[in-house]
N, C-alpha and C positions, 0 to 999 in steps of 0.2 A: 591429802597424802595418797600416793599410789600404793596399792596393795603390794604385799611382798612378792606375790607371784608375777605381778605386772612389771615391777622394776627391772629385772634382768631382760625381759622381752623388749621393753621400750628402749633400754640402753643399747641393746644389740641391734635394733632395727632403726633407731633414730638416724644414723648416717644415710641409710637407704631411703627412708622417708624424706629426709631433708634434701637429698639429691634429686628426688622426684617431685618435690612439693610444688614447684612451679607448674609442672604438667598436671598434677592432681588438681590444683586450684583452677587452672584454665578449664579443665574438663568439668569440674564441679559447677562453675558458673554457667557453662553452656547447658548442662543438664537442668540446673535450677531455673534458668530463664526460659528454657523450652517448656518446662512444666508450669511455670508461674510467670508469664510475661508481664503481669501487672507489677511484679517486684522491680523489674528493670525500668518500667515506665514511671512508677510513682514512688519508689523508695531508694534504689541504688542510683548513684551518680553515673549517668551514661558516659560522660566524658572520661571518668576514671576507669570505667570498664573498657573503653575503646583504647586507652593508652596503656593499659595493663597495671596501673598503679594500685587499684583495689586488690587485684590478684596477689601482687607482691606484698601488700600490707597483711592480707589474710595469711599468706604463707609464713610471713615473719612472725605473726602473733602465735600461730600454732606451734611452730618450731621453738620459739622462745619459751612458751609456756611448758612444753614437754621438757626442754632442757632445764628449766628452773625447778620442775618437779624432781628431777634427778639430782641437781646440784644442791638444792636447798630443801630437802624433804620435810623439814619441820617449819618452814616459813612459806606463807602464801604470798605470791607476787602481787601485792596490792597495788603498786604503782601501775603495772601493766593492766591489771583488771579494771582499775578505776577509770583510766583513760578510755578504754573501750566502752565501759558501761555508761559513762556520761554521753559519749557519742550515740550509743544505741538509744538511750532514753530520749535524747533530743530528736531522734528520728521516729520515736514511738514504737520501737521493737517490742514484741510480746513474747512470752514464754513459748507459745505454740510454734513460733517461727523457728525456734531451735530444733524442733522435731523435723521440720521441713529441711533445714540445713543438714541435719544429721543424715537423713535418708540419701540425699544427693551427694554429700561429701564422701560417705562410705562406699557408695556405688562407684564414685570416681577413683577412690583408693584401690578398690578391688580390680577395676579395669586397668589402671596404670601399672600396678605391681603384680597382677596376675597370681601365679601359684605361690608367690612369696607370702601372700596374705593367708596364712593358715588360720584355723579357728583360734589358736592361742594368740596369734598376732592381732587378729581382728578384735578379740576381747580386750587385749591390753590397750589398744588405741581407742577403742570404744570407751574405756575407763578414763583415758586422758581427756577425750572430748567432753564427757559428761561432768568431770570435775571442773573443767573450765566453764561449760555452759551453766551448770548449777550455781557456781560462784557468781557468774555475771548476772544470772536471773535474780539472785538474792540482792546484789548491789542495786540493780535496776529497780527492783521492787521498793527498796528504801528511797531511791531517788524519786520515784513516782509519788510515794507517800509524802515526802518532804515538799514536793511541788503541789500537793493537794489535788492530784490527778489520778483517775483510774488508769490501769495499765494501758499504756499506748495512747491515751487520750490527752495529749499535751499541747495540741495546737489550738489557737484561738484567733479570731479575726482582729486585725489591728489596722487602723487608718493612718495613712501618711499625712502628717500635719505640716511638714516642712521638707524641702529638698534643697540641697546646696551642692554646687559643683566645687569640690575641693581641689582637684587637679584635672587635667584633661581626661584622666582615666579613673578617677575616684569620685564618687558621689555619696553624700551622706543623706540619710532618710531618717527623719524623726517620726516615731510611731507612737500612737495612743490607742488604748483598747477601744474597739468600735462601739462597745456598749456604754461608753462613758465612765466606766469604773477606773480607779487609779491603776497606773502601771505597777505591776507586782515588784517586790524587792528582788535584788540579786546581789551577788558578790562581785566586787570589782575584778575584772579580768574574764568573766564568764561570757558565753556566747549563746545565741539563739539560732534555731533552724527556721529558714524562710522557705515556704513552699510556693512555687510560681507555676501557674498553668500556662504552658507554652502553646504556640500555634497548632502543634500537632495533637493537642489534647493531653500530653504527658504532664504530670504534676511533679516536677523535679524539685528536690530539696537541697539547699546549701546552708552551711553554717556561717554566721557572721558575728564577730565580737561586738559586744555592746561598748560604745566608745565614749560614754560619759559616766559620771558617778551615779550610783543608785540614789533613790529617794526623791526623784523628780517626777513631774507629771508625765513625761514622755521617756521612751527609750530612743536611743540613736544607734543606727548601724552605719557602717561606711563600706561601700561596695566598690572593690577595685575590678575594673573590667579585665577579664582574663583574655589576653590576646594569644591565639594559638601560634606556635612556631612551626612545628611540623604538621600539626593537626588543626582542627577548627577552633574558633574562638569559644570561650566559655558560654554555655547556653543560658544559664540563669543570670550571670552578671551582665551579659550583653542585653538580655531581655529587660532587666531592671533599669539599666542605663537608658534604653530606648523608650520604655513605656511607663515606668513607675512615675506617677505624678501626684501632687497634693490632692487629697480627696479619695484616692484609690485605696482599696482595702487589700491587705496581704494576709496570708495565713502564717502565723508565727508561733513558734513553740515557747514553752516556759524556758527560763535560763538554765543552762547546764554548763559543765566544764570544771575540771579540777585545777586549772591555773587560776587561782583566786588569791587576792592579797590577804595575807594572814595578819591577825591582830598582833600587837607587840610594840616594842620600842627599839628594836635592834636596827642596824643599818641595812639599807636596801640597795640593790643594783638592778636597774631596769634597762635591758639591752634589746634593741629591736633593729630590724632592717625592713625598709619598704612599708607595706601595709601592715606589717607586724607591729606598727606603732599603736594600733587601735586598742588592744587590751591595756597597754601602758598608759594611754590617755585616760581610761577609766580609773586606773589606780592613782594616777597623779591628781585627777579631778577629785577623787575621794579624799586623798591626803590633804589637798588644799581646802576642801569644803569642811573637813572636820578639824582643821587646825593642827594636824599631826606634825610634830616637830622632829621626827626621827631623821637621821642623815640619809640622803638619797643621792645616789649617783645615777645619772641618766645618760645612756649611750644610744645614739641613733645614726644609722647610715642610710643613704639613698643615692639614686643615680645623679640627680640634680636637685637644687632647691625647689624647682617648679614641680618636681615629682613627690616632694615631701608633703603627704596629706596632713591637713590640719597644722601646718607648720607654725603659723603665728600663735595658734592656741597652745600648741605643744610648748613653745618657748615661754608663753605667758604663765602657764601652769608651773613650770619649773621655777620661774622668777618669783612666783607667789609663795614658794616654800622657803622657810627660814634657813634650812641647811641642805640645800640641793645644789648639785654641780652638773652642768650639761656638757657633753662631748659630742659634737656633730662631725660627720664625715660625709663628703659628697665626692663621687667619682669624677664629676665635672662641676666644680663649684661655681664657675662663672662669676659675674659681677654681683649676682643677687644673693650670694651666700651670706648668712649672718656673721657678725664679727666673731672671730675665734674658731670658725669652722675649719676643719682640716681637709686636704685633698686626699682622695684614696678611699679604701675600704676600712671598715671598723677595725680598730686596733685597741684591744683592752690591755695590752702588755704593760703599759705604764701606769695603770690604775692602782691605787692603794686598795688592799683587800683587808679591811679591819676584821677583828674577831667577831663572830656572831653574825656575819653577813648572810643575808638571804637574797637569792638571785632569781630573777624572772627573765626568761628569754622568749622572743617570738620573732620568727623570720624564716628564711630558707633553712632546710635541714643541714646542709653543709656548714653554714654559719654557726648554727646552734651547737652542732657536734664539735666543731673546732673550739668554740668558746668554752663549752663545758669541759672539754679535755684539758684546756689550759687552766681553768679554774681548779680542777681536781689536782693537777700537778702542783698548783700553788697552795694547796692545803684546804680549799673550801670543801666541806663534807658533801658527798653526793646527795644526801637527803635535803640539802639546802639549795639545790639547783633545780628550778622548776621550768618547764617549757610548754609551749603550745605549738602544735603543727596545724597549719591550714591545709585541709585535704587529707587523704589517706596517710596514716601514720607509718611512714617507711622507716621509722626509728624504733619501732616497738621492740621492747626487750633489751635494747642496747644501752638504756640509761639506768638499768637496775643496778 
């Protein structure tokens, strides 16, 4: 909770800070990487820095957190904090790095806003920062404890034991601990971070959902090759497609992520687009493996049937469930589309929404935002709609 003296200051200055937040975050990252180039080389996603997505995500999270402190002073924004904390834990972020961020962020604020940053204003926004940082540090500490890892020490070597080309642009890799120990448990829907050493020596990290049920000897990730439109192709996805082979060892984190299938017997809706199918595969595999009989509605959309990663497996898992219904949409169905598939983009308008429905979404942010809005208008409670964003979360604070 913000102190009484800081509330009016943050309220009065939030519009100005919000208007300048993009400039602040751009300058912040430049200062940060000038002082600590190893963070850009080995922690932050260089592609997301180049296209500005990481800056926009940071700006959105700070503005959203400050706004929520003012709008809901008696409630901590746990959904926003949990999403960030899981991502940080998967990257191995430590408490000491919040000190580094604080230094360069507040230097950037002072430089961009100039004389407007009075001692009173600086103190109020300093309070906002440390409320957020301390809350995240506490959550991340619990996540490290649950993972059985020391702070930041979450990555272990895992050997590739199988590789399969799922589509021209998606490859699945089965992973097993290099020391021969069992693969650790996880919750269906979670992801891991994979660190790849690139030709220039950088050790870049990317997150990939685990795409099978827990409880097996191996983990499986499915990597979609990111093809650049206005910019370069994805560094890590392109590297793994070109170089990852059976027998190679990758550095992989413990599982994290707050999009995880909840226990219970209420109806489920799993809706995905493109490679967003991967956490849904894990959930469906778990439901099938455990004999779960709850009603499940599965919606998936893709460009073509050939682009639908794990298509046959996806259909088989739905067929294995006693009370599951599948709705497929392809922009270009062609002759290979499964029976019953519709042409066009995903349309959930005609679906029945039974009481007690829990929803899981994964795909492009515009798709998830549109679906979530429609579900809320149709009476599904906000707390029952869960989502996963691949990459910087440009939706932070908007789902509160």
